[in-house]
N, C-alpha and C positions, 0 to 999 in steps of 0.2 A: 499531588501533581497528577496522578493517574485519574483522579476524579475530575480535575479541571480539564484534562485532555478529553475525557469522555463527554463533558458538557459542551466543549467547544467544537466537537467533531460535527461537521455539517452532514446532512442527509440521513441522520439517524433519528429514530423515535417517530412518534406520531403527532408531535406538536406542530404548531404553525410557524416555527422559525424558518427563516430563509434557507432553502435547501432541504428541509424536512419533508416527510411524506404529506403532511397536512397543508403545505403551501400551495395555493391555487394560483396559476399564472393569470387566469382571466378575471380574477375577482378584484373588486374595487378596494384599494388600500384603505385601511382603517387607522386613524391616528392613535386610538387606544392600543391597537395591536403593535404598531411600530414603537410606541412608548414602552410597552412591556418588553419588547425585544431589545431596545436600547438599554433599558434598566438592567436586564440580564447580562448584556455585554459589558456594562460598566462594572458590575461585580466581578466578572472574569478578569477585566483589565486590572482592577485593584489587586486581585490575587496574583496575577502575572507580574505586576510591578514588584511585589514583595519577593517573589521567586527570583526575578532577575537581580534584585539588589543582593539577596543572599548569595546568589551564584557569583556575582562580581566580587563580593568580599572574599570569596574563596579563590578568586583568580580564574574562574571558569567563564566560558562563553557559551551562548546558546548553540546547541547542536554539537558541542565539543565534549569529549570525555577525557579526563586526565589519566595519567598513567596508573593511578591507584584505583581506577574504576569508579570514582565518585565524580559525576558530572551532571549535566542537564540534558540527557538524551531525549529527543522528541520535542524540545522547546521550540525549535524553529518551525516544526509542523504545527504546534499549537498557536504560535504567533500568526502563521499563515491562515489558519482557520479563523482566528479572530478578525484578521483583516478582511477575509471573505464575508464574514457575518456583517461587519460594518459596511462593506460595499453593497451588500444586498439591501440593507435598510436604507442606505443613501439612494439607491435606485428607486425604491418604492416611494421615498420622499419626493424625488424629482417627478415621478409619475403623478403623484397627487398634486404637486404644484402645477403641472401641465394641465390637469383636469380643471383646477380652479381658475386658471388663466385663460381658459377657452373663451369666456365671455368678454375678455379684454379688460376685466376689472382690476387685474393685478393682485388679486387676493392670494395668489400662490407665491408672490415674491419673497415673503418671509420664509417660506419653506425652502426655497432655493438657497437662501443664505444659510439655513440650517444644514442643508446638504453640503455646502462648502466647508462648514465646520467639521462635518463628519469625514470629509475627504482628508482634512488635515490630520484627523485621528488615524485614518488608514495609513498615511505616510509614516506617522510615528510608530505604528505597530510594525510596518514593513521594515523600518530602519532599526527595529529593536530598541526604540528610544521612548519608552513609556515613562514620562516625567511627571512631576507634580502639576506642571502646566497642562499636560494631557488630561489628567484627572479633573482639574478645574474646568477645562473645556467641556468635559463630559457632564459635569454638574450644570453648567450653563445650558447645554443642549437639553438636559432633562427639564430644567425650569421652563424653557421656551416650548418644549413639547407639551408640557402641562397647559400652558397658555393656549396653544393651538388646539389642543383637545377640547378645552372649554369653548373656544370659538366654533369648533365643529359642531358641538352639541347645540349651541345657540342657533347656528344656521339650520340645523335639522328642525328645531322648534319653530323657527320662522317659516320654514317651508310647510310645516303641518298647519300652522295658523293661517297661512295664505290659502292652502287647499280647502280649509274648512270655512273660509270667509263667505258670508252670505247664507250659509246653511242654517245657522242658529237664528231662530226667530225670537223676538223679545216676548217674554211671558206677559200675559194680560194682567192689568192692574185691577184686582177685584173691587177696591174701594171706588175707583173711577166708574166702573161698570154699574155698581149699585147706585151711585150718585146720578148717573144718566137715567137710570130706570125711575128714580124718584122724581127727576125733573119732568120726564114724560108723563108720569102719573099726575103731577101737579098741573101740567098743561092740559091734560084731558079733563081734569076736574074744572079748570077755569073755563074751558070751552063750553062745558055744560051750563055755566052760569051766565054766558053771554045772552043778553035779551034777544029773542028771535025777531023783534021788531026793528032792530037797528038797520039803518040804511047801509047799502053796500060799502060806501066810503068808510064809515065808522067801523064796520065789521072787518074791513081790510086792515084798518089801523090796529084793531085789537089783535088780529092774527099776527101782524108784524111784531107787535109787542110780545106776544106769546112765544114767537120763534126765538126770542133771545134766551129762553130757558134751555135751548138745545146747545148753546155755546158752553164750552168747558170753563 
């Protein structure tokens, strides 16, 4: 329980979790980063559910200490910390949805729906009601986050391809080049065999015929 409390305490450590030292307010949110944060939160929720179930079996309540001194002190604070973590991830998700919807494409609508699911999880945590349904919802959120992460990578690749469009020149075909050189050599040789006494009309006809060798 002490380890779980240390993990869920916001503002500690140098990682990039919401509230930690490494979280930058002006940075563009990353789907991979939010997925990692949500995955860590899911593991904490699973542990918290087990602790709550064990406490309920003993007739204890979060934050309550029984006369014998055996209770769940600090449980309410841990739940509050988990709710704050989920709220921070949700806000980043809404931020990303807003960025994607700036062009009017509606690409961020799916993220807004994810944010709504996260808000439901927040309410479960605040109400100290982490149920199997809560954990199933978390699994669904993780699945959809993976899909959105894949879509984000594809968008980045499309942007790179668009920026490089027109820069790549097709490589020359050596076989075609040498064939053209051979045709020119043949034409030169044929020109040498044209009788010098031909009238201009016939010479033009010969030249027109020889020009066909320039065609691919």
